[in-house]
C-alpha positions in Angstrom: -15.5 -24.9 18.5 -11.8 -25.6 17.8 -12.7 -26.7 14.3 -14.4 -23.4 13.6 -11.4 -21.4 14.8 -9.1 -23.6 12.6 -11.4 -23.0 9.6 -11.6 -19.2 10.1 -7.8 -19.0 10.7 -7.2 -21.0 7.5 -9.5 -18.8 5.5 -7.8 -15.6 6.9 -4.3 -17.0 6.1 -5.4 -17.9 2.5 -6.9 -14.5 2.0 -3.8 -12.8 3.4 -1.5 -14.9 1.3 -3.6 -14.1 -1.8 -3.4 -10.4 -1.2 0.4 -10.6 -0.6 0.9 -12.5 -3.9 -1.2 -10.0 -5.8 0.7 -7.1 -4.2 4.0 -8.7 -5.2 2.8 -9.3 -8.8 1.7 -5.6 -8.9 5.1 -4.5 -7.9 6.6 -6.5 -10.7 4.0 -5.7 -13.4 3.0 -2.0 -12.9 4.7 0.6 -15.0 5.7 3.4 -12.7 6.6 4.1 -9.1 3.1 5.4 -8.2 1.1 2.3 -9.2 3.8 0.1 -7.7 3.6 1.9 -4.5 -0.2 1.6 -4.5 0.0 -2.1 -5.0 2.5 -2.5 -2.3 0.7 -0.4 0.3 -2.9 -1.6 -0.3 -2.3 -5.3 -1.0 0.5 -5.5 1.6 -1.6 -4.0 4.3 -4.5 -6.3 3.6 -2.2 -9.3 3.3 -0.4 -8.7 6.6 -3.6 -7.6 8.2 -5.4 -10.9 7.4 -2.4 -12.9 8.5 -2.2 -11.1 11.8 -5.9 -11.5 12.2 -5.4 -15.2 11.8 -2.8 -15.1 14.5 -5.2 -13.2 16.8 -8.0 -15.8 16.2 -5.8 -18.8 16.7 -3.7 -17.6 19.7 -4.7 -19.1 23.0 -3.1 -16.2 25.0 -4.9 -12.9 25.3 -1.6 -10.9 25.1 -0.8 -12.4 21.7 -4.2 -11.6 20.4 -3.9 -8.0 21.7 -0.5 -7.6 20.1 -1.7 -9.0 16.8 -4.7 -6.7 16.7 -2.5 -3.8 17.6 -0.3 -4.8 14.6 -3.3 -4.8 12.3 -4.3 -1.3 13.6 -0.7 -0.1 13.1 -0.6 -1.3 9.5 -4.0 0.3 8.7 -2.9 3.6 10.2 0.6 3.9 8.8 0.6 2.3 5.3 -1.7 4.9 3.6 0.2 7.8 5.2 3.6 6.4 4.2 2.5 5.7 0.7 1.1 9.2 0.4 4.4 10.7 1.6 6.5 8.6 -0.7 4.3 9.5 -3.7 4.6 13.2 -2.8 8.4 12.9 -2.5 8.5 11.1 -5.9 6.4 13.8 -7.5 8.5 16.6 -6.0 11.7 14.8 -7.2 10.3 14.9 -10.7 9.2 11.3 -11.4 6.3 11.8 -13.8 3.4 9.3 -13.7 2.9 7.2 -16.8 -0.5 8.7 -17.3 0.7 12.3 -17.1 -0.8 14.5 -19.7 -4.0 12.7 -20.4 -7.1 15.0 -20.3 -8.7 15.1 -16.9 -5.7 13.7 -15.1 -4.8 15.5 -11.9 -1.1 14.6 -12.3 -0.9 16.6 -15.5 -1.7 19.7 -13.4 0.7 18.8 -10.6 3.6 17.7 -12.7 3.4 18.8 -16.3 5.1 16.2 -18.6 7.3 18.9 -20.3 8.7 20.1 -17.0 8.8 16.7 -15.2 12.6 16.4 -15.1 13.5 20.1 -15.1 12.6 21.0 -11.5 15.4 20.8 -9.0 15.0 18.3 -6.1 13.1 19.8 -3.3 11.2 22.4 -5.3 7.5 22.2 -4.7 5.2 21.6 -7.7 2.4 24.1 -7.8 -0.8 23.9 -9.8 -1.1 26.6 -12.5 
């Protein structure tokens, strides 16, 4: 039984480490703040979640397992909300997405490329 726990823990750590590396590469390689934020929030949440899940599986004490699972739940609840709020603040501040202006792109309606840097900080973008 201990061998099974060790194997599952090792797999969770490898998956978590892989997601963390992919998230870090996404931060380095993606072109704008929105895609970088997406990479950091999604891959970072999964990476830390799998690592905390490995701790929950391997820990002999119930209190450690409970805290690790609470950490996973905390990451799952807070990372998407904080990424959304940061993206909204960046859009309001005037940072235009790289894909702004392509046909069918929602961001071209929210932040037109010709007005991306004209709006003062704090002014809400409204769809036309």
